C-alpha positions as CSV (number, residue, x, y, z in Angstrom):
1,M,8.5,39.8,20.3
2,L,9.1,41.8,17.0
3,A,11.4,40.2,16.3
4,A,10.0,36.8,16.8
5,L,6.8,37.8,15.3
6,P,7.7,37.1,11.5
7,V,8.4,33.4,12.9
8,F,4.5,33.5,14.4
9,L,3.3,34.6,11.3
10,F,5.0,31.8,9.3
11,M,3.8,29.1,11.7
12,A,0.3,30.6,11.5
13,L,0.7,30.5,8.0
14,Y,1.7,26.5,8.0
15,V,-1.5,26.0,10.0
16,I,-3.7,27.8,7.9
17,V,-2.5,26.5,4.6
18,D,-1.8,22.9,5.8
19,P,-0.7,21.9,2.5
20,F,0.3,18.6,3.3
21,H,-3.0,17.9,5.3
22,I,-1.4,17.0,8.5
23,I,-3.2,19.3,10.7
24,H,-6.5,18.2,8.8
25,P,-5.6,15.2,7.4
26,V,-7.5,14.5,3.7
27,T,-9.3,11.3,3.8
28,T,-11.5,11.4,0.6
29,D,-11.3,13.6,-2.1
30,A,-12.7,13.9,-5.6
31,Q,-9.5,14.1,-7.3
32,G,-8.5,10.7,-6.0
33,R,-4.7,10.0,-7.3
34,D,-3.7,13.6,-7.5
35,S,-4.2,14.7,-3.6
36,V,-3.7,10.8,-2.0
37,M,-1.7,8.9,-4.0
38,V,1.0,11.6,-5.4
39,S,1.2,14.4,-3.1
40,N,-0.1,13.4,0.5
41,N,0.8,10.9,3.0
42,A,-1.0,7.5,2.0
43,G,0.1,6.5,5.2
44,F,-1.9,9.1,7.4
45,T,-4.6,9.1,5.3
46,S,-5.1,5.3,6.1
47,I,-4.8,5.8,9.9
48,E,-6.9,9.5,9.7
49,T,-9.5,7.0,7.8
50,Y,-10.0,4.6,10.6
51,L,-10.0,7.4,13.5
52,L,-13.3,8.8,11.5
53,H,-14.7,6.1,11.1
54,D,-14.2,3.1,13.1
55,D,-17.2,4.5,15.3
56,Q,-19.7,3.9,12.5
57,Y,-18.1,1.1,10.5
58,H,-16.5,-1.0,13.7
59,Y,-13.3,-2.6,11.4
60,D,-12.2,-5.7,12.4
61,S,-10.7,-6.7,9.0
62,F,-7.8,-5.4,7.6
63,I,-5.8,-5.0,4.1
64,F,-2.1,-4.6,5.2
65,G,1.0,-3.4,2.7
66,S,2.1,-0.7,0.0
67,S,0.4,0.8,-2.5
68,M,0.7,-2.9,-4.1
69,S,-2.2,-3.8,-2.0
70,Q,-4.6,-1.4,-3.1
71,N,-6.0,-3.4,-6.0
72,F,-7.1,-6.1,-3.8
73,K,-10.4,-5.0,-3.8
74,A,-12.3,-5.4,-0.3
75,S,-15.3,-6.7,-2.4
76,Y,-12.7,-9.6,-4.1
77,W,-11.6,-10.3,-0.6
78,K,-15.5,-10.0,1.0
79,P,-16.7,-13.7,0.1
80,Y,-13.7,-15.3,2.2
81,L,-15.1,-13.8,5.3
82,D,-17.5,-13.9,7.4
83,S,-20.9,-12.0,6.5
84,T,-20.5,-9.1,9.0
85,A,-16.5,-8.7,8.4
86,S,-15.6,-4.9,8.1
87,I,-13.1,-4.1,5.7
88,L,-10.4,-1.6,5.6
89,H,-7.1,-0.9,3.4
90,L,-4.7,0.2,6.1
91,D,-2.0,0.6,3.5
92,A,1.3,2.9,3.1
93,S,3.0,4.0,0.0
94,M,6.8,2.3,0.1
95,E,5.1,0.1,3.4
96,T,7.8,-1.9,5.3
97,L,7.5,-4.7,8.0
98,T,8.1,-2.0,10.8
99,G,4.7,0.1,9.2
100,I,2.6,-3.2,9.4
101,I,4.0,-4.2,12.9
102,N,3.0,-0.5,14.0
103,K,-0.2,-0.5,12.3
104,M,-1.4,-3.7,13.9
105,R,-0.2,-2.3,17.7
106,F,-2.4,0.6,16.8
107,L,-5.6,-0.9,16.3
108,N,-5.1,-3.4,19.2
109,R,-4.3,-0.1,21.8
110,H,-7.3,1.0,20.2
111,G,-9.1,-2.2,21.2
112,T,-9.6,-3.3,17.8
113,T,-9.5,-7.2,17.2
114,I,-7.7,-8.2,13.8
115,K,-10.3,-10.6,13.3
116,N,-9.0,-10.5,9.5
117,A,-5.9,-10.0,7.7
118,L,-5.0,-9.8,4.0
119,I,-1.0,-9.0,4.0
120,V,0.5,-8.0,0.3
121,I,4.3,-8.3,0.7
122,E,6.0,-7.6,-2.4
123,A,9.8,-9.2,-1.8
124,E,11.5,-6.0,-1.8
125,M,9.3,-5.1,1.2
126,L,11.4,-7.9,3.2
127,G,14.7,-5.3,2.8
128,R,12.7,-1.9,2.9
129,R,13.2,0.0,5.9
130,P,10.8,3.1,6.9
131,L,11.4,6.2,5.3
132,D,10.8,8.5,8.1
133,D,12.8,11.5,7.0
134,D,10.2,11.9,4.0
135,I,7.4,13.5,4.1
136,L,5.7,11.3,1.8
137,H,6.2,8.0,3.6
138,T,7.1,8.8,7.6
139,Q,4.5,7.2,9.7
140,H,1.3,8.9,11.6
141,P,2.8,9.2,15.2
142,A,-0.3,7.5,16.1
143,T,1.5,4.5,15.5
144,T,5.0,5.4,16.4
145,G,4.1,7.4,19.9
146,A,2.8,10.5,20.9
147,L,5.8,12.4,21.4
148,N,6.5,11.7,17.9
149,W,4.1,14.5,16.7
150,I,6.9,17.0,17.6
151,N,9.3,15.7,15.4
152,V,6.6,14.9,12.6
153,H,5.5,18.7,12.5
154,A,9.1,19.8,12.4
155,R,9.7,17.8,9.4
156,F,5.9,19.2,8.1
157,F,7.4,22.5,8.9
158,N,10.6,22.2,7.3
159,A,9.2,20.9,3.9
160,F,6.6,24.0,4.2
161,R,10.0,25.8,3.3
162,N,10.4,24.6,0.2
163,I,8.5,26.4,-2.4
164,D,8.8,23.4,-4.8
165,L,7.4,20.8,-2.0
166,V,4.6,23.4,-1.0
167,K,3.2,23.6,-4.8
168,Q,3.6,20.1,-5.2
169,A,0.9,19.5,-2.6
170,L,-1.2,23.1,-3.6
171,L,-1.2,22.0,-7.3
172,P,-1.0,18.3,-7.6
173,S,-2.4,18.3,-10.9
174,Q,1.1,20.1,-12.3
175,H,3.3,17.4,-10.2
176,S,1.1,14.6,-11.5
177,N,1.4,15.5,-15.1
178,G,4.8,14.8,-15.2
179,L,4.5,11.6,-14.0
180,Q,1.9,10.8,-16.3
181,Q,4.4,11.5,-19.3
182,E,6.5,9.1,-17.3
183,G,4.1,6.2,-17.3
184,I,4.6,6.4,-13.6
185,I,0.9,6.9,-12.9
186,N,-2.3,7.0,-15.2
187,D,-3.9,10.0,-16.8
188,I,-6.9,8.9,-15.1
189,A,-7.6,9.8,-11.5
190,P,-9.1,6.8,-9.5
191,N,-12.4,6.7,-7.8
192,R,-12.5,6.2,-4.3
193,V,-14.5,4.8,-1.5
194,D,-13.8,6.6,1.6
195,H,-15.0,4.4,4.8
196,L,-13.1,0.9,3.0
197,N,-9.9,4.1,2.1
198,E,-9.9,2.3,-1.2
199,M,-9.2,3.8,-4.6
200,Y,-10.1,1.9,-7.9
201,Y,-9.9,2.3,-11.5
202,A,-13.7,1.9,-12.8
203,E,-13.4,3.2,-16.1
204,I,-9.6,1.9,-17.0
205,D,-11.0,-1.5,-15.6
206,S,-14.2,-1.2,-17.7
207,I,-12.0,-0.4,-21.3
208,I,-9.4,-3.4,-19.8
209,A,-12.1,-5.7,-19.8
210,V,-13.8,-4.8,-23.0
211,N,-11.1,-3.8,-25.2
212,P,-7.6,-4.1,-23.3
213,S,-5.8,-2.8,-26.5
214,K,-7.7,0.5,-26.3
215,F,-5.9,1.1,-22.9
216,F,-2.7,-0.8,-23.3
217,T,-1.6,1.7,-26.7
218,P,1.8,1.1,-27.9
219,E,2.4,4.2,-26.4
220,R,1.7,3.7,-22.9
221,L,3.3,0.4,-23.5
222,A,6.4,2.1,-24.4
223,K,6.1,4.3,-21.4
224,H,6.1,1.2,-19.4
225,K,9.1,-0.1,-20.0
226,R,12.4,-0.5,-17.8
227,A,15.4,-1.4,-17.5
228,T,15.4,-4.8,-16.3
229,L,17.0,-5.3,-12.7
230,P,19.5,-8.1,-11.8
231,A,18.0,-11.1,-9.6
232,A,18.2,-10.8,-6.2
233,S,22.0,-12.7,-5.1
234,Q,21.4,-12.6,-1.3
235,P,18.0,-13.8,0.5
236,A,16.3,-10.6,2.2
237,I,15.8,-12.1,5.3
238,D,18.1,-11.5,8.1
239,E,18.1,-11.8,11.6
240,A,16.8,-8.6,12.0
241,V,13.5,-9.2,9.3
242,E,13.1,-12.5,10.8
243,A,12.2,-10.9,14.1
244,Q,9.7,-8.8,12.3
245,L,8.2,-11.4,10.6
246,M,7.7,-13.4,14.1
247,T,6.5,-10.2,15.6
248,I,3.9,-10.0,12.9
249,K,2.9,-14.0,13.9
250,H,3.0,-13.1,17.3
251,I,0.5,-10.2,16.9
252,L,-2.0,-12.2,14.7
253,D,-1.7,-15.1,17.2
254,E,-2.8,-12.6,20.1
255,N,-5.7,-11.6,17.9
256,H,-6.8,-15.2,16.3
257,S,-6.5,-13.5,13.3
258,R,-7.6,-15.6,10.1
259,Y,-4.9,-14.2,7.4
260,I,-3.6,-14.7,4.3
261,I,-0.4,-13.5,2.8
262,I,-0.2,-12.9,-1.0
263,I,3.5,-12.1,-2.3
264,P,2.5,-10.6,-5.7
265,P,4.7,-10.3,-9.1
266,R,6.2,-7.4,-10.0
267,A,7.4,-6.7,-13.6
268,T,11.2,-6.9,-14.0
269,Y,11.9,-7.0,-10.4
270,P,13.4,-10.3,-8.6
271,Q,11.2,-12.6,-7.6
272,L,11.3,-14.0,-3.7
273,K,14.5,-15.8,-3.0
274,W,13.3,-19.7,-2.1
275,H,15.4,-19.1,1.1
276,D,13.3,-16.6,1.9
277,L,10.2,-18.5,1.1
278,W,10.7,-21.0,3.3
279,V,11.5,-18.7,6.1
280,M,8.0,-16.9,5.6
281,R,6.3,-20.7,5.3
282,A,8.1,-21.8,8.3
283,I,6.8,-18.6,10.5
284,F,3.5,-18.5,8.9
285,G,2.7,-21.9,7.6
286,E,2.9,-23.2,3.9
287,D,-0.9,-22.6,3.9
288,K,-0.6,-18.8,5.0
289,V,2.1,-17.7,2.2
290,H,1.5,-17.7,-1.4
291,D,4.0,-16.8,-3.5
292,F,3.4,-15.2,-7.1
293,S,6.2,-13.4,-7.6
294,G,7.8,-15.8,-10.3
295,V,4.7,-16.2,-12.3
296,P,5.8,-15.9,-15.9
297,E,2.4,-15.3,-17.0
298,L,2.5,-11.8,-15.1
299,V,6.5,-10.7,-14.4
300,N,6.9,-10.7,-18.7
301,D,3.5,-9.3,-19.3
302,Q,2.9,-5.4,-19.3
303,R,-0.8,-6.0,-19.8
304,A,-0.8,-6.7,-16.3
305,Y,0.5,-3.8,-14.9
306,Y,-1.4,-0.5,-14.8
307,D,1.7,1.3,-15.2
308,K,5.2,2.0,-15.2
309,A,5.5,1.6,-11.2
310,A,4.2,-2.1,-11.6
311,H,0.5,-2.0,-9.7
312,L,-1.1,-5.1,-11.0
313,I,-4.6,-4.7,-12.4
314,S,-7.5,-5.3,-10.1
315,A,-8.6,-8.2,-12.6
316,K,-5.0,-10.3,-11.9
317,C,-5.2,-9.2,-8.4
318,K,-8.4,-11.3,-8.0
319,L,-6.7,-13.9,-9.9
320,L,-4.4,-13.9,-7.2
321,L,-6.6,-13.9,-3.8
322,D,-8.7,-16.4,-5.7
323,S,-5.8,-18.8,-6.2
324,A,-4.0,-18.2,-2.6
325,Y,-7.4,-19.1,-1.2
326,Y,-8.0,-22.2,-3.3
327,E,-4.3,-23.5,-2.3
328,Q,-4.9,-22.6,1.7
329,R,-8.4,-24.8,1.5
330,H,-7.0,-27.8,-0.7
331,H,-3.5,-27.9,1.5
332,S,-1.6,-27.2,-1.5
333,I,1.3,-25.0,-2.2
334,N,0.7,-25.2,-6.3
335,N,-0.8,-22.0,-8.4
336,P,-4.1,-23.7,-9.4
337,Y,-5.2,-20.9,-11.7
338,Y,-1.9,-20.9,-13.7
339,K,-1.5,-24.8,-13.8
340,R,-4.9,-24.9,-15.2
341,H,-3.4,-22.4,-18.5
């Protein structure tokens, strides 16, 4: 017993300190990005937000995707839904198709019908595989099976032995300073609406609307620059990915969901291959899949993104959302917003 005492004490310290917010997950935080977006697992936050607030808000409309989906605000989507729609961002950092499927199944197991779905799938998500060995990206066990709690806790407990990871979690501002210097994230923490699991940049958006050059300074734009990546030479959708897309379609059909899929641009990233777009439209329907990944007005404009990670500014997200619904209603696969300009 004496020999095992240090192990038990260390385990007790892990539970008490809980640096990664796994025992007591963070669902809202005044520091915004510092704790939720950088040091914590955003996918955990999404699921815990649902579990905490669903009894009150009775969610039926969900925004799925990676961090690229966060700036598609609930208030932008709400006008296209019934007045009673209750929206939740159910995103995860570096989200995968597997992650989206697991979240959809999780909702159905909990008796929630996906009445409406906005799915944001950046082109590189199609080839992305779950990073379940990474504490920032591993999926919530509630979506992957109760037995996975053991594996997840083992993973985080092992990370607790790494002093650098613990410091990063307990002192997120120090970690974020380096990311700010590189231009990967902003130096202004976002506002949050906890029951929506939504972050937004009220201060930055106001500056961009009135005087964009005040935010997009030469220094900031220099940090945004990144090496140009080669165009994708091969389609991303193979038989396995096609099967995942078919699974998503099947779940949406079972829920009788009204849904729309948006493929946003990312600066210097390859646009969606025509084969992949054809497959997605064949599965979901031409009026459901809206590809903006190659729009030059966005891809080539550094002022369309908040940061080096190529998160599209919310004003552009609203334009894409409005354009996608315009296309859907008029049975057109053109981009009317950019066509007018």
